[in-house]
N, C-alpha and C positions, 0 to 999 in steps of 0.2 A: 355516597355510599356506592360500593361496587359489588353488584350481585355476579354470582358464578356464572348464571347462564347467558348475561349480555357480555361477559368476558369471553366466552366462549364461541361468540358470535364468528361465523366462517370456518370455525375448527370441524373436519369431518371426524363424526364420532363413531366408533365401533360398540361401545356399550356403555350403559350407566348404573352405577349400584349407589343409592341413596339420591338426596335432593340436590338438583342444581340452582334450587331458590334462595339460596343461603348468602349472606352476606361476608365478604371476604377483604381481608386487611391488603398483604400484598401478595406479591408472585415472587418465588425464588426456584431455582434448580440447583443451589448449593444447599444441602441439608440442615449444614453448620448456622445458616442465616435464618432459618425458618423459625418463627415465633406464633403466638397465639393467633387463631384464624385465619392463618396464611393458606395460599395454594403451594405444594411442591409439586416442580414437573421433574418427572424421571427421566434422564435423557441416557441413552447408552452412548458414552463417550468412548474416545480411543485410548486411555488411560483407565478409566472406571466406570462402572454402571449405575447409573443413578437409583435403577431399580433394588441395588442392593441396600439402601440408604432410606428405604420408606419407611420402615419401622421406627426408625430414630425420627424423621421427620415428623411421624404421628406422636411421637412419644413427646416431642417439643412444640406441639400444640397446633399441627397442619389440620385446617379442617376440611381440605379436598386434597386428592391426588391424582396427578395427569399421569397415567403410565399406558407403556405398549404392551403390558403384559399384567393380567391383576394379580395380585399377591394371592398366596395361601390363605394368609389371614385376613379377614375383614373386620375392622374395628368399628363397631356400632357408633351412630353419630359421624362418622366420615364419609366423605363421599367421592368415590372412585369413579373416574371418567377414562375409559381407555380408548386410545387413539391409535392410529396406523403410524404415525411418525410424531414422536414428541418436540423433536425441533421445530417442525412446522407449525405445531400446536402451539408453542411459546413465542412464536414469532406474532402470530394472530392475536393471541392472548395478550401481548406486550402492547401491540398497536391499538388494541380496545381498550386495556388498561389505562393509558394514556391519553385516550380519546382522540387516536388516529391524528396526531401532531402532523405528519406528513403532509397531510390533505391542506393544512393552513400556511403553506410556503411552498417555493420552488425548489424541490429538491432533485439535483442532478447527479447520476452515478458515474463514476470514472473506473474503469475496467481494462486489464491489458497487463503485459509481463511488467514493462518498465514505462515508466511517465506518469504513473497515476498520481503519486506525492507532488510532482510539480506542477502536474495541470491543475488539481484541486486547490492546492496551496495559492497558484498565481491566480486563479479565479477569483479565491477568498479576496485575494490583495486588490485585483481590478475593481471587483463590485464594492468593496470598501473605499475604495479612491474617487468612485463614480457616486458616492453620498449613502449608499444602501446600507442597510443593516444586515450582515451577512453570517452564515455558519460556516464551520469547516468540521469535518470529521476525517482525520487523516492519521498517517502511520508517525508523522512527527508530533502533531498536538491535535486537541479538539479545541474548538473557538466558537463562543457563544457570542456574536457580536465583537465586543472587545476583550469580553472574558476568556482565558485560557485554562485549558484542563491538562492535564498529563494522559496521554495516549497509552492502551497498552496492548492494542492489537491493530492491525491495518484495518479490519472492520469488527467492531465489537459485537459482543452478544446482543441479542434483539430488545432485551429488557434496556440493556445501556443506552442501545441507539434511540429508542423511543423516549427515554427518559431526556437525552440530551435535546432530542428534537422539541420535546414538551417546554423544555427551558428557552429554547428558540422561539417558541410562540409567546411565551410569557414576556420575552425580550423584544418582541416587535421585529424579530427577523424575518427577511423577505426571500433570501435566496440560501441556499443551502448545498455545498460542494461537497460529496462523501466518496473518497474512495472504496470501491467494492472489488474484494479480492476473491479468488476462486475457492478458498476456504469457505469466505463470508456465504457465498450462492450456495454450495453444495451443502451446509449445514442450515439454510433457510434463516440466514439472518438478516437478509434484506426481504424475506417474506413478508406481505401484509403491509409493505410501504408504498405509498404512492408518489411514482417520480414524474417530471416533469421534463427528464431527458436523460438519454446514457450515451457516453463516450466511449470508444475504442481506440486504444493507442497503437498495440501491436501484440504480438503473440511468438514469445521463443521459448527455449530451454528453461523450465523452472518446475518446482513443486512435483516433480514427478515421483517422489516417494510418498507423497498422497494421494495422486490421481492414478498412478499406476501405469498411464501410457499417455502421449501428446495427444492423441484424438478425445480420449475422456477429459482432459486437461481444457482443451478446444471448446467441447460441447457443453462443458459446464459454465464456460465464460459465455456462450452464446445463448444459454437458458435465460441468464439475465435481460437479453435484449428480446427475446421471446416473450417474455412476462411484462414487458412495457405496454402500457394502454395505447390507445389510439391519439390520444391527445398529447401524447408526448414526443419528442425528437429522438429519431438515433443516429449519431454523427460516427462516422466509421474513416478508418486510414486505410484509403484502398491501395497504398503502395506494398502492405502488407497483404501476404496471399491470402490470410484468413480473413481480411477487413470484410470482402462482402459474404462471407459464411455467416459472419455475426449477424448481419440483418436480413438473412434469406427469409424467415420467416416472421418477422417482427411485425406489430400493427402500426407501430410507431410511425412518423414522417420521416424518411430516409435521408441523408445528408451525407456528403461524399467530402473528403480533404486529403490532398496528395503533393508530393512534391515534383513526382516524376509520372503519374497517371492525369488523365482527364478526370476533373473532378467539381464539385459545386465550389470549394475553396482551394485556390492554388496558390502555393508559394514559388518564389525563387531566391535562392541566395545571392545576393548581389557581392557582400564582403562577411569575411569570417576570420576573426582574429582576437586576441585577448583583450581587446577593447571592446568586443560585441559581436553582434550579428546586424547586417544590414540586410533586409529582405523587402521583395516586392511582394505583396498579397493582394491577388485580384486586381493588379494593375495601379495599386496604391502603395508608395513607399514607406518603410519605417524602420527606425533604429531599435535596437534592444540591448540590455547590458546582458543577456544571455548569452552564451558561446556554444557553438556546435551543431551539426546537421541535427542529432535527435532532439536539440532545441528548439530547431525551427520547425519540427513536427510539433511539438508541444505549444509552441505560440500561433502555431495555426490553428490547431484544435481549440486554444483558447480565444481567439480572433473569432472563430466559427460561433462559437458556444456564446460569445457576449452579442452578437447579432443576433443569433435564434433567440435569446432572452431579451430582446429588446432594445437595446444600445445601438447607436447610430454607428456608421463606418467612422467618423470622426474622434467619436468619443471612444471606440474600442481602442484606434492605433494611438490616441493621445496616452491613455492608460498603461497599453502595452509597453511605450518607450519608457515608462517611470518604474516597472517592476522592477523587483530586487531578487537576487538568487536565492532559493529556497535553501535551508539548513542542510547542509552535508551533500548538497547537489552541485557537484563541480563549483565548490567554495572555494577559490585561491586567494593566495596572498605571496607578495614577492619581499624578501628577506633583505635586509641591509647588504648582505654580500651577494644580493642579485641572483640569488635561488627562489625558483617560482615553486612552490609547493600546492598542491591540488588535493583535495580530500572529496571523495565521490562514494555515494551508496553502492556502485556497480559492484553486485554480487552475484551475476548472471554471467554465462558467457557473452551473451549478444550485448548487454551492457556494458562490460569491461572492454569489448571490440570496439563498442560506440566512441567509448570515450577516450581511448588509446588512438583510433583512427581520426578523433577531432584534434587531440595533441599534436600527431604527426603532420596533420595537414596545416596547422598553425606554426608550429617550430620552423627554423631554418635549417635543421638537419647537422648544425654544426654543435649542437649542445647534445648532452645526455639526457636521456629520457629513463628515469629509475622509478620502477614501480614496485611497491609493497602490496604484497596481495595474499589471503589465504582462503580458507572455505570453513562454513560454519558446521559443527559437528551435529550428528543427527539428524541430517537432512539429506537430500538428494545426492547420493556418492556419484553418481555417473556424470556428473557435470565438473568434479574436480580436474580429472585429465585436461578437459577441455578448457578450462580456466589456465592451467598450466602451459598448454600450448600456445593460447593466445596472448598469454603477458609476455613468453619468452620469444613468440615471433616478432611483437608488435614494439618491444622496449629494449634500449642499448645496454641495460641491467635489469635485473629483477633479484627481489629479496621475499621469496616464499616464507610466511609467518602463519601465527596462530590467528583464528578470527574469533567467534565464539564457539571453542570446541564443547560445551556443553558437557556430556558424560564421555565424549570418545576421547582417545590419546591424541593429544595436538600434532604428536610425532607422525603418528600413522595417516593422519590427515594429510600431512605436508608430502610424505612418500607416494599417496596417490595422485596428489598435485603434480609433482615430478615427473609421473609416468607418462604425462602427455607433452614433455618437452622432448624436442627433435635433437639427434646427436649434435647438428650445427649451431645448435642455441645452448649446450650443455656449458659453456665456458661464463656464459651471463648471467648463470644463477647462483646465489647466495641463499640457503636457508639458514634463518634464526627463527626459533621457536617464540621465545618473549617477544611480544610485539613492540612493545616500547623499545627493547634493545634493537629489534629490525628497524623501527622508524630511525634510530639515532643512527644505526649503520647506514641507511641510505643518505642521511643527511651528510654523513664524514665522506661519503662517495662522491657528493654533489660538489662542483666547482661552479664558478660565476657563470651565468646564464643557463644553468641546467635546470633541468625540471624533475620534480619527484611528484610522483601519483600514488596517494595513498587510498587505496581499494576497498571495499567491502562493507565498511561499517558506516561512513556517512555521518548521520545526524545522531547516530547512538553514544550514549556518554556512559557505556558499562561493557564490560567483557563479561560473558558469562560463563564460568569454569564450575563443574561439577554440582550445579544447582545452584551456584552462588554467584550474585552480579556484583562484581567489583567495578567501583567507578574507573573510566575510561574514555577519553575524548581526543580523538586522532587530532583534532585541528589544533586543540590545546597543547598537545605534546609536541606535535612538529615546530608549533610557533615558538614554544619553551625552548625546544633544541637549539633550532636555528638562532634566537637571539642570543643564547647562552654562548653560541658557537662564534658570535659576532663581536662578543666583548673583547 
């Protein structure tokens, strides 16, 4: 039996109308899901305000309402709890309701602009190979040991997180690796969780539609490390100029990794080609199937984390050599016609630059590098010309196309991308609004030994147009077109 006052443990209260000594069933922040004897948490969202649905929740049987502003109408028999921040309250309540499941396993959060999915997913792979029961909360999927669930957000809401963590407890999971987004931190989705460690990958231009400034974006990421307990570790990339900023005020034990700077965990790239990476990590050599300098950073973070969580050096290196690429992260195949097609989630200027520079460092320059790229609608518009500049400067040919236009006009988005193209690169550009046709165009441009990069959507298996998600998988489409062309 869940008593409201127990569920409110750690929640800063402003006012209470009614009794908190009542038994409640469930907790919801969506009024449509409320039923008899539930608690409704009214959240001021970016699209709608939960306070507008308090009456509806009460009509549906809510026994208690958590809100930032008390409603004008107080219904007898219903408890109203006023709090300063409903999202923070929801996070503490979710943890209490599910009996603080994060305390019963070692939860490690991965934050940064690029690399979160790769680092979290490969740590899940590595610790599974090492014989542990492992959990994963990522953009691509949620894993409870061997059971897979569909992911809806990079960092889910706090009720969903704690629900999955409780499932992990019941399944005997010992370690869980979790992507921590800036939205998730800002909206208190990770509040109330007990972390055993935090990893910082890098910080580049992203989400400035939400955070308004780069400084605000950086400070939100830093808040995650500020909140780590003294018992945790904080692992940061000090080749990134924001790496040391992240751990300035943390109570956690501080560790650093780098390719260029002095650090606790240091790596050197010995070989880098389409066969993989050959690295020297702290004087030990290891080969990995992953490709590119950005993946050298990811592997180094994974190696450091595995040691900090108790694996031996030999174990860490052995399992690193067996890791497979993550879905939509530099996934590639070579067609019968000897065309290499690469699908990558690169949807920020820095990520696109990293991928293109990696390909250029590997190729012989006798081949064409054809990039297919777009930008998402209803998102940060300032990065669009930057994406256009990078794609056209670092590719031999570029096809600008639609990504997830959402409610925007895809042609208008492409026009904004094209503004970043310098005059000497105009001749490289083709614009094809239909993404499938754009991929086909790139395939028709490609000859033997040429390379096609399809960037921006990676693991996504849909395209979102005017609120509707239609099936769309870059890897399946390019594979199908190249096979069809080779018949």
